[in-house]
C-alpha positions as CSV (number, residue, x, y, z in Angstrom):
1,M,104.3,119.5,128.9
2,A,105.4,123.1,129.6
3,F,104.5,122.6,133.3
4,L,106.5,119.4,133.4
5,L,109.6,121.0,131.8
6,V,109.5,124.0,134.1
7,S,109.1,121.9,137.3
8,S,111.9,119.6,136.3
9,Y,114.1,122.6,135.3
10,L,113.6,124.2,138.7
11,L,114.4,121.0,140.5
12,L,117.6,120.5,138.5
13,T,118.8,124.1,138.7
14,H,118.3,124.1,142.4
15,A,120.3,120.9,142.7
16,H,123.1,122.1,140.4
17,G,123.1,125.8,141.0
18,A,125.5,126.8,138.2
19,P,123.9,129.3,135.7
20,S,126.2,128.1,133.0
21,E,124.7,124.7,133.1
22,K,121.1,125.9,132.7
23,G,121.1,125.7,128.9
24,A,122.5,122.2,128.8
25,L,120.0,121.1,131.5
26,M,117.1,122.4,129.5
27,E,118.2,120.7,126.4
28,T,118.6,117.4,128.3
29,L,115.0,117.8,129.6
30,K,113.7,118.5,126.2
31,S,115.3,115.3,124.8
32,Q,113.8,113.3,127.6
33,V,110.2,114.7,127.6
34,M,108.6,113.9,124.3
35,V,105.1,114.1,122.8
36,F,104.3,112.0,119.7
37,S,101.2,112.1,117.5
38,N,99.9,109.7,114.9
39,K,96.8,111.0,113.0
40,S,94.2,111.2,115.7
41,E,96.2,109.1,118.2
42,H,97.9,111.1,121.0
43,Y,100.8,109.6,122.9
44,P,101.3,110.6,126.5
45,V,104.2,112.6,127.8
46,Q,106.8,110.4,129.3
47,V,109.9,111.2,131.3
48,R,112.7,108.7,130.8
49,P,113.5,106.9,134.1
50,P,117.2,106.2,134.7
51,G,118.4,103.0,133.2
52,T,115.6,102.7,130.7
53,N,115.4,103.0,126.9
54,R,112.7,102.8,124.2
55,R,113.0,99.4,122.6
56,I,111.5,97.8,119.5
57,P,108.8,95.3,120.7
58,Q,110.0,91.8,121.4
59,T,106.4,90.7,121.1
60,I,103.4,92.0,119.1
61,I,99.7,91.3,119.4
62,I,98.8,91.0,115.8
63,G,95.1,90.6,116.1
64,V,92.4,90.0,115.5
65,R,90.1,93.0,115.4
66,K,87.2,92.5,117.9
67,G,88.9,89.4,119.2
68,G,89.9,90.8,122.6
69,T,93.2,92.5,121.8
70,R,92.7,95.4,124.2
71,A,91.6,93.1,127.1
72,L,94.7,90.9,126.5
73,L,97.1,93.9,126.4
74,E,95.6,95.5,129.6
75,M,95.7,92.2,131.5
76,L,99.3,91.5,130.4
77,D,100.3,94.9,131.6
78,V,99.8,93.7,135.2
79,H,103.0,91.7,134.8
80,P,106.1,93.6,136.2
81,N,108.3,92.3,133.3
82,I,105.9,93.6,130.6
83,V,105.5,97.2,129.3
84,V,102.9,98.0,126.7
85,A,102.5,100.7,124.0
86,A,99.7,103.0,124.9
87,T,97.9,103.0,121.5
88,E,97.7,101.1,118.3
89,V,100.7,102.2,116.2
90,H,99.7,100.8,112.8
91,F,103.4,100.8,111.7
92,F,103.4,97.6,109.6
93,D,100.0,97.9,108.0
94,W,99.8,101.6,107.1
95,D,102.2,102.6,104.3
96,E,102.2,106.2,105.5
97,N,103.6,105.1,108.8
98,Y,106.0,102.4,107.6
99,V,107.9,104.8,105.4
100,K,108.7,106.9,108.5
101,G,111.2,104.1,109.4
102,I,112.1,102.0,112.4
103,D,113.4,104.9,114.5
104,W,110.0,106.5,114.3
105,Y,108.4,103.2,115.4
106,R,110.9,102.8,118.3
107,N,110.2,106.3,119.6
108,L,106.5,105.4,120.0
109,M,107.3,102.6,122.5
110,P,107.4,103.1,126.3
111,F,110.6,103.2,128.2
112,S,111.6,99.8,129.6
113,Y,114.4,98.2,131.6
114,E,116.5,95.4,130.1
115,N,114.5,92.7,132.0
116,Q,111.2,93.9,130.5
117,I,109.4,92.8,127.3
118,T,107.9,95.6,125.2
119,I,104.5,94.7,123.6
120,E,102.5,96.6,121.1
121,K,99.2,95.6,119.6
122,T,97.6,96.6,116.4
123,P,94.7,94.3,115.4
124,G,94.9,95.2,111.8
125,Y,98.2,93.4,111.4
126,F,96.6,90.0,111.2
127,T,94.6,90.8,108.1
128,S,97.2,93.0,106.4
129,P,98.9,91.6,103.3
130,Q,102.1,93.5,104.1
131,A,102.5,93.0,107.9
132,P,103.9,89.5,108.0
133,E,106.8,90.2,105.8
134,R,107.5,93.6,107.3
135,I,107.6,92.2,110.8
136,H,109.8,89.4,109.7
137,D,112.2,91.8,108.1
138,M,112.4,93.7,111.4
139,N,112.9,90.6,113.6
140,S,112.6,87.1,112.2
141,S,112.6,85.5,115.7
142,I,110.0,87.7,117.3
143,K,107.2,86.1,119.3
144,L,103.6,86.9,118.2
145,L,100.3,86.8,120.1
146,L,97.1,86.2,118.2
147,I,93.8,86.3,120.1
148,L,90.7,84.8,118.3
149,R,87.1,84.2,119.1
150,D,84.2,82.4,117.4
151,P,84.3,83.9,113.9
152,T,80.5,84.5,113.8
153,E,80.6,86.3,117.2
154,R,83.5,88.4,115.9
155,V,81.5,89.5,112.8
156,I,78.6,90.6,115.0
157,S,81.0,92.4,117.4
158,D,82.7,94.1,114.4
159,Y,79.3,95.3,113.2
160,T,78.3,96.5,116.7
161,Q,81.4,98.7,116.9
162,V,80.8,100.3,113.5
163,Y,77.1,100.7,114.4
164,Y,77.7,102.6,117.5
165,N,80.5,104.7,115.9
166,R,78.1,105.7,113.2
167,L,75.4,106.6,115.7
168,E,77.8,108.8,117.6
169,S,78.8,110.5,114.4
170,H,75.1,111.0,113.4
171,K,75.5,108.9,110.3
172,P,72.9,106.5,109.0
173,V,73.0,102.9,110.2
174,Q,71.8,99.6,108.8
175,L,70.4,96.4,110.4
176,F,72.9,93.6,110.6
177,E,70.8,91.3,108.4
178,D,70.6,94.0,105.7
179,I,74.4,94.1,105.5
180,V,75.3,90.4,105.6
181,I,72.6,89.3,103.3
182,K,72.5,90.6,99.7
183,N,69.9,89.3,97.2
184,G,69.1,86.4,99.5
185,A,72.7,85.2,99.8
186,L,75.4,85.7,102.3
187,N,77.5,88.8,101.5
188,T,80.9,87.3,101.7
189,K,82.5,90.5,100.5
190,Y,81.5,92.2,103.7
191,K,84.8,93.2,105.4
192,A,83.7,91.9,108.8
193,I,83.2,88.4,107.2
194,Q,86.5,88.6,105.4
195,R,88.3,89.4,108.7
196,S,86.9,86.2,110.2
197,L,88.4,83.9,107.5
198,Y,91.2,82.9,109.9
199,D,92.7,80.2,107.7
200,L,93.4,82.6,104.8
201,H,95.1,85.1,107.0
202,M,97.1,82.5,108.9
203,E,98.5,81.0,105.8
204,K,100.2,84.3,105.0
205,W,101.8,84.4,108.5
206,L,103.0,80.9,108.3
207,K,104.9,81.8,105.1
208,H,107.2,83.9,107.3
209,F,107.0,82.5,110.8
210,S,107.0,79.1,112.3
211,L,103.9,78.0,114.3
212,D,105.9,77.9,117.5
213,Q,106.5,81.7,117.2
214,I,102.7,82.4,117.2
215,H,100.7,81.8,120.4
216,I,97.0,81.8,119.9
217,V,94.9,83.0,122.8
218,D,91.3,81.8,123.2
219,G,89.4,85.0,123.3
220,N,86.1,83.3,124.3
221,T,87.9,81.8,127.3
222,L,89.8,85.0,128.2
223,I,86.7,87.0,128.9
224,K,85.1,84.2,131.0
225,D,88.2,83.0,133.0
226,P,91.3,85.2,132.3
227,L,94.0,83.6,134.4
228,P,94.6,80.3,132.6
229,E,95.0,82.0,129.3
230,L,97.3,84.6,130.7
231,Q,99.4,81.9,132.4
232,K,99.9,80.3,129.0
233,V,101.1,83.6,127.6
234,E,103.6,83.9,130.5
235,R,105.0,80.5,129.6
236,F,105.2,81.3,125.9
237,L,107.1,84.5,126.7
238,N,109.4,82.6,129.2
239,L,108.3,85.0,131.9
240,P,108.1,84.1,135.6
241,S,104.5,83.5,136.8
242,R,103.4,86.9,138.3
243,I,99.8,87.3,137.2
244,M,97.4,86.0,139.8
245,S,93.6,85.5,140.2
246,S,93.6,88.5,142.7
247,N,94.5,90.7,139.7
248,F,91.0,90.3,138.4
249,Y,87.4,90.8,139.6
250,F,84.1,90.3,137.9
251,N,82.2,93.6,137.5
252,Q,78.5,92.7,137.6
253,T,77.4,96.0,136.1
254,K,79.7,95.8,133.1
255,G,79.4,92.0,132.8
256,F,83.1,91.3,132.3
257,Y,86.3,91.1,134.3
258,C,88.1,94.2,135.4
259,I,91.7,94.6,136.6
260,R,93.2,95.1,140.0
261,S,96.9,96.1,140.1
262,D,99.2,98.2,142.3
263,G,96.3,99.0,144.6
264,K,94.2,100.4,141.8
265,E,91.2,99.0,139.9
266,R,90.4,99.7,136.3
267,C,88.0,98.4,133.7
268,L,88.1,98.5,129.9
269,H,86.7,101.5,128.1
270,E,82.9,101.8,128.0
271,S,83.0,101.1,124.3
272,K,84.1,97.5,125.2
273,G,81.4,95.0,126.0
274,R,78.6,96.7,124.2
275,P,75.4,94.6,123.8
276,H,75.1,92.9,120.5
277,P,72.0,92.9,118.4
278,V,69.7,89.9,118.4
279,V,70.4,88.3,115.0
280,N,67.9,86.3,113.0
281,S,68.4,82.6,113.6
282,T,68.4,81.8,109.8
283,V,71.2,84.4,109.2
284,L,73.2,82.9,112.1
285,E,73.0,79.4,110.6
286,Q,74.2,80.8,107.3
287,L,77.2,82.3,109.0
288,Y,77.9,79.2,111.0
289,S,77.7,77.1,107.8
290,Y,80.0,79.4,105.8
291,F,82.7,79.5,108.5
292,R,82.6,75.8,109.3
293,E,84.9,74.8,106.4
294,H,87.2,77.7,107.0
295,N,87.4,76.8,110.7
296,A,88.3,73.2,109.8
297,K,91.1,74.4,107.6
298,F,92.4,76.7,110.3
299,Y,92.4,73.9,112.9
300,K,94.6,71.9,110.6
301,L,97.0,74.8,110.1
302,I,97.5,75.2,113.8
303,N,97.1,71.6,115.0
304,H,94.5,72.7,117.5
305,S,90.7,73.1,117.5
306,F,88.3,75.5,119.3
307,D,84.7,75.1,120.4
308,W,83.3,77.3,117.7
309,H,80.0,76.9,115.9
């Protein structure tokens, strides 16, 4: 940051020349070059481009955890009329952030032009009891994106993330079956299972938002064939069609699609797409059976069905 300030200062003083203006110039630079932090999250230094402002998001990806939220955000970032928040903000689901106020939230957003939509994603919003009402209080007409996948696959992916995180932290780990089965029965209190009860969470959102404000992205389809799902999002957001098939290529090594934009190629972080454990078939059937009724209720809520187990 210091280097950026000094470089910009030298350029401006060279352009303006007057010593009396140096103090004002430095104060202007300081106001336009900001660093924000949120717990362990670090927000990048940004210089404000002329004609831009930080804006409260017009669209939020509300979840679900391990549903493909990062892939969706990165792929949407290809669109020239979309700007995205760099990290998960957790404004509406963490009380310690919410009490900081809407200006704190706005200052964590990227700079954008008037013709651009700002999008942030925090997967924890979907399962948060407070988030629906808080987001509605901020903007009752906001458009929400929700990416979901087969609930059983999501549970296994949730477990896999925690498993690797614990390994990297040198903490003890458990087999998947030992967590989801307790005393011979499905452990329905397991948080990963609770997060996959889409019908219960969706009911809370529909108390505050109409169904036409929530666009559901098929996470299983997005990872296999991104473009059709992204084109649906473009239409939902009333954006011109700018995302093309040439923006994606399948990476054989990683086993999923990567992004090509502005002459550069990038893939999701190595923590994405980790191999899942092979799960006992009896345990899988127990999960399929448990989610079947919840899935049916969810389909009725949204007037749409998915090809889930």
